[in-house]
C-alpha positions in Angstrom: -84.5 -57.9 90.2 -86.4 -57.7 93.4 -88.9 -60.5 94.3 -91.4 -57.9 95.8 -93.4 -56.6 92.8 -93.8 -53.3 94.6 -90.1 -52.7 95.2 -87.8 -51.7 92.3 -84.4 -53.2 91.7 -81.3 -51.0 91.5 -80.7 -52.1 87.9 -84.3 -51.2 87.0 -85.5 -48.7 84.5 -86.4 -45.2 85.6 -90.0 -46.2 85.7 -89.1 -49.1 88.0 -87.2 -46.9 90.3 -90.1 -44.5 90.6 -92.5 -47.3 91.6 -93.3 -47.0 95.3 -93.3 -50.0 97.6 -96.7 -51.7 98.1 -98.6 -50.3 101.0 -99.1 -53.0 103.7 -102.9 -53.1 103.1 -102.5 -54.4 99.5 -99.6 -56.9 100.1 -102.1 -59.7 100.4 -103.3 -58.8 96.9 -100.0 -58.0 95.2 -101.0 -59.5 91.8 -104.4 -57.7 91.9 -102.6 -54.4 92.7 -100.1 -55.0 89.8 -103.0 -55.7 87.4 -104.8 -52.6 88.5 -101.7 -50.4 88.0 -100.9 -51.9 84.6 -104.6 -51.6 83.4 -104.7 -48.0 84.6 -101.5 -47.1 82.8 -102.5 -49.0 79.6 -105.9 -47.2 79.5 -104.2 -43.9 80.1 -101.7 -44.4 77.2 -104.4 -45.8 74.9 -106.5 -42.7 75.7 -103.7 -40.4 74.8 -102.9 -42.2 71.6 -106.6 -42.5 70.5 -107.3 -38.9 71.2 -105.0 -38.1 68.3 -107.6 -39.8 66.0 -110.7 -38.5 67.8 -111.6 -41.6 69.7 -111.9 -42.7 73.3 -110.7 -46.1 74.7 -113.2 -48.8 73.7 -114.5 -47.0 70.7 -111.7 -48.4 68.6 -112.7 -51.9 69.6 -116.2 -51.3 68.3 -114.8 -49.9 65.0 -112.4 -52.9 64.7 -115.3 -55.4 65.0 -117.3 -53.5 62.4 -114.4 -53.2 60.0 -113.5 -56.8 60.3 -116.9 -58.4 60.6 -119.2 -55.9 58.8 -122.5 -54.6 60.1 -123.5 -56.1 63.5 -126.5 -56.1 65.7 -125.8 -53.9 68.7 -126.5 -56.9 71.0 -123.8 -58.9 69.1 -121.3 -56.1 69.7 -122.1 -56.2 73.4 -121.4 -60.0 73.4 -118.3 -59.7 71.2 -116.7 -57.0 73.4 -117.8 -58.2 76.8 -119.6 -54.9 77.3 -123.0 -54.1 78.8 -125.9 -52.7 76.9 -125.9 -49.2 78.4 -122.2 -48.7 77.7 -122.5 -50.0 74.2 -125.5 -47.7 73.6 -123.5 -44.6 74.7 -120.5 -45.7 72.7 -122.5 -46.2 69.5 -124.3 -42.9 70.0 -120.9 -41.1 70.3 -119.5 -42.9 67.3 -122.7 -42.0 65.3 -122.4 -38.3 66.4 -118.8 -38.4 65.1 -120.0 -39.8 61.8 -118.2 -43.1 62.1 -121.2 -45.4 62.4 -124.8 -45.5 61.2 -127.7 -47.2 63.0 -130.5 -48.8 61.2 -133.3 -51.2 62.0 -132.7 -54.9 61.3 -134.6 -56.2 58.2 -135.2 -59.5 59.9 -135.8 -58.6 63.6 -137.8 -55.5 64.4 -136.3 -55.4 67.9 -132.7 -55.3 66.7 -130.6 -52.4 65.6 -127.8 -52.9 63.1 -124.6 -50.9 63.5 -122.5 -50.3 60.4 -119.3 -48.4 59.7 -119.6 -45.3 57.5 -117.4 -44.5 54.6 -115.9 -41.8 56.8 -114.8 -44.4 59.3 -112.8 -46.2 56.7 -110.2 -43.4 56.6 -109.9 -43.8 60.3 -109.0 -47.5 60.1 -105.3 -47.0 59.2 -104.9 -44.5 61.9 -106.4 -46.8 64.5 -104.1 -49.7 63.3 -101.1 -47.3 63.7 -102.2 -46.4 67.2 -102.6 -50.0 68.2 -99.2 -50.8 66.8 -97.7 -48.0 68.9 -99.6 -49.1 72.0 -98.3 -52.7 71.4 -94.8 -51.5 71.0 -95.1 -49.7 74.3 -96.6 -52.7 76.1 -94.0 -55.1 74.7 -90.9 -52.8 75.0 -88.0 -54.8 76.5 -89.8 -58.2 76.3 -88.4 -61.0 74.2 -90.7 -62.9 71.9 -90.8 -65.7 74.4 -91.7 -63.4 77.2 -94.5 -61.8 75.1 -95.9 -65.2 74.3 -95.7 -66.3 77.9 -97.3 -63.1 79.1 -100.2 -63.6 76.7 -100.6 -67.2 78.0 -100.6 -66.1 81.6 -103.0 -63.2 81.0 -105.4 -65.7 79.2 -105.3 -67.9 82.3 -106.0 -65.0 84.5 -108.9 -63.9 82.3 -110.3 -67.4 82.4 -110.1 -67.4 86.2 -111.7 -64.1 86.5 -114.5 -65.1 84.1 -115.2 -68.1 86.2 -115.3 -66.0 89.4 -117.7 -63.5 87.8 -120.0 -66.3 86.7 -120.1 -67.7 90.3 -121.2 -64.3 91.7 -124.9 -64.0 92.5 -126.9 -61.6 90.2 -127.3 -58.1 91.3 -130.6 -57.4 93.0 
């Protein structure tokens, strides 16, 4: 296999062969460019698969948290999913309009809103789990168990590095 991540090897899969070489302007950021491409394709496939069950990427993560942890304050969902308040508000509103969640005021904190899954959303759970299994199969296709574990370790280290870099950035004005 070629050492340049933007150049396919002759023995590569058809997808590898179709990958164009890196433009000179991104060669200094080859890993960043690879992450960008992978993330874009992952989100595209996730969107296609989730559309079959009536969801958009990110909405399934909210539902998974609610199914696994039960009703949550909206601020806790923001923290759990690494989202921002405005995005979470839009996501919850769309899920509520679809009948998958219900919002109610917190009984202990007048400022907080509790988000809970509806009975209708429970029928969606199995479908979402199937979509995630299909997505995982696509992501891991052709990787050995060791390669999958190593990839997860490397991605966790990249995530940690990026989290530290984000924390070092000055707040937006």
